[in-house]
N, C-alpha and C positions, 0 to 999 in steps of 0.2 A: 658687450654690455647691454643692459635691459634700456629701454627708451630711446628717444630720439637721439641721433647721433649723426652729425654731417662729416663727410670726409672728402679731403683734398690732398692731391699729391703735388710735390715739387721737385723738381731736378737741381741738385745742388751744384752750383757754379762756383769757381774759383774766388770770385769776388764776394762770395758768402762767407770767406775763412779769412781770419786774421795772419799775422806773420808766423805764427806757430802752427798754422794750419788747423786752428780750432775755429767753431762756428761763431762768428760775431754775435754778441747779443742782439744788435740791431736786425741782424738777418732771422733769428728766432721771433723777434717781435713783429717783423714783416710777414713772415708766414702765419702767424697768430691772426695778424690783422686782416689779411687777405681771406684767410680762411673764415673769420667771423663775418667779413663782409659777405661772402657768398651763402654762408647759412642763413644770414639775415634777409637776403634775397629770396632764397628759399622758402623763408617762413612768412613773407609779405611785409618785412619792415626793413628793406634794404634801402640805400642811399637815396635811388630816384623816388621810391614811394614816400619816403619822409621828406624829401625836397619839396614835394608838391604841397605839404603841410608847413614848411619853413622849420621843421624839426631836424635834429641831427643827433646822434650818438658821438659822445666823447668819452675817452679813457679816463679813469679816475687813478687807477693803479693796477700793476701786473706783479706777480710773484712767480719765479721760475726756478726750478729745481732741475739741474743737469747729469745726466747719467752716461749711456753709452756714446762715446766718440762717434763722428760722422765723417764722411771723406767726400771730396769733390767727386761728381759722377754719380753718386749714390742719389737715391729716390726716398724722400722721406714722407711719410703719409701723416697728415695732421686730422685728429677726429676733435670735434668741437661740440658743444652744446651749450644752450642756455639755462641758467639755474632759475628756479622760481624767484621773480624780483621781490625784495623787500624795500617797503617805504618807495624811495625814489633811486634806489641802487639795483641795476641789473647785472648779476653776476654771469660770467661764462667761463669754462674750464676747457683745458686743451690736453690732449695726448699726442705726443709727436714720436713717431717709431719709424725705423730704419726699415729696408726692404725685408729683412730678416724678422721682423717683429719685435725687436729689441727695443726698450724704452730709450730714446734720446733725450727727451725733456718733458717735464710736468709743469701745466702752468694754469694759474688762477687769475682772473681779471676781474675787475669792477668797472663798470659803465655808468653812465648817466644820460638820460634822455633830455635833450636841452631845446626850448623855444629859442631858436636863433636870434631873432630881431629883438628880443629882450633879454636874451641869454640868462634864462631862469629855468631851474630843473622842474621836469614834468614825471606825474606819477605814470605808472603802467596803463591806467585806465585812459590815458590820452591817445594810446594806440588802437582804443576802440576795439572791434570785433577781432583784430589780428591779434591783441593780447588775449581775449577770451578764448580763443581756439588754439593758441601757442602751446605746442607739446613740451612744456619746461619740464626739466630733467633734474632731479636733486643730488643725482651722483656727483661725487666729487673725484677729481683727477687727483689734486693734492690739496693740502690745507695749508695756508699761510700762517705764519707765527704768529699769535695773537697781537703782539705789540706792533705798532706803525714805526715809521722811520723817526728816531728822534732828531731834533735839532740838535746842528753842532754846537756844542759848548764852546764859548770862548771864541768863537768866530772861524776856527780853523785856519787852514793853510791856503793862502790863494794860489791857485793853479795856473790860470789863463783867464783871458777875455776875449769875447767875440761879438760879431754884431749878427742878428739874425737877417739872414739874405732870402730871396725869393726860391732859391734852390731847396732849401728845408721847409718850405711852408707847404700846406695841403689846400683842399678846397673851402676850409674854413678860415684860411687867410692867416693861421697862425703856425708855428713850429710844430711839425707832425711829431706824434708821440714816439714813433721809433727813432727819429733824429737824436733825441735826447741821450739814448744807449751810446751812440757814437760821441756825442758831446762828453759825456761821462767816462767813456772809455779813455778818453784823451787826457784824463786828469793823472794818468799812471804813464810812467815812461816805458820803454820795450823791456827794460832790464827788471821792472818792477812786476809785470805782467807775469802771472801763474794761472794755472788752471781754475776756472770758477766752477764753485760747488754749488752756488745758487745766487741769485740777484732779486733786487725789487726795487721798483721805480715808482714814483708817485708824482701825480701832476697837480700843482697847487692853483696856478695861474696862467693865463695864455700869454705867449710871447710873440708878438707881430713883427712884421718886418720892420726893421729899423732898431729894434730892442737891443740895449746893451746888456749882455749875460757876463757874470764874472763867477767864476766856479772855484768852490772852495772844497778842501777835502780833511778829513779827520782820520787817521789809521785807529783802527779798533783790533783787538785780538781776533787773529784770523780773517780780518778783512778790512773794510773801510766805509765810511760814510761820504757821500759827497752832495753838494747842494749848488745849484745854480740860482743866483740872485740877481735881481735888477731893481734899481732905484730902491732898494731898502726892502724889497720883499722877496720871499723865497718862492721862484717860479716852479721849480722841480727838485726831486730827491733821488737819491740812489744809495742802495746798500748793497756790497758785494762780500760774499765769503768765498774764501780761497781754499785750495786743497794743498795742505802742506805749508811750510814757511815761504813767504816773498822773501825775494832777495833785497 
């Protein structure tokens, strides 16, 4: 590819896979997050640099398409680059390949730069010279479908409830974005799980320690929409498309 691209490799562990020996969505999001972090560090706006200004990046949503299967013991290479920002939205795309160069997954994500004490969104100019010299790359790995995730009409079916505990929280003191993939994964039983073709996950509000989350699900043709709600608000949404029919 032309333009800036950061590469990072990951050795796949058995804990990255589910009971069907397929990559967990949370593992894919973790590879993407780690790669984004090291790319940002390379470009001068990593976690430690932003921490000095009381700034931080948070994920707004991620779309992922899945292709070739992966196996434990294989090495995946993640290619990532930042897209030119638009208003207060920072885009970042990813290609995940196996050691043979086959595409395992393609991702598109959107982020916001946050003033942490006030928790308000900041424009790219807040990064100063780092933004001015950043080699933003307009190439797209994958284009997400234009429509976002719709709200579940009629409330949906309640799946389960949980309380946010410290083990799922990150340095922003809220449930980390990758953990929601596991939360939503558990909206399905083992019998219902089939191979994912794509998934989209959106984050609307923070869920901090002690927050009570209730998960709802609505089956759709070829997939499902899930929501995490707390005190009447939608905290996060998940849309899954499956290959073939579900049991």
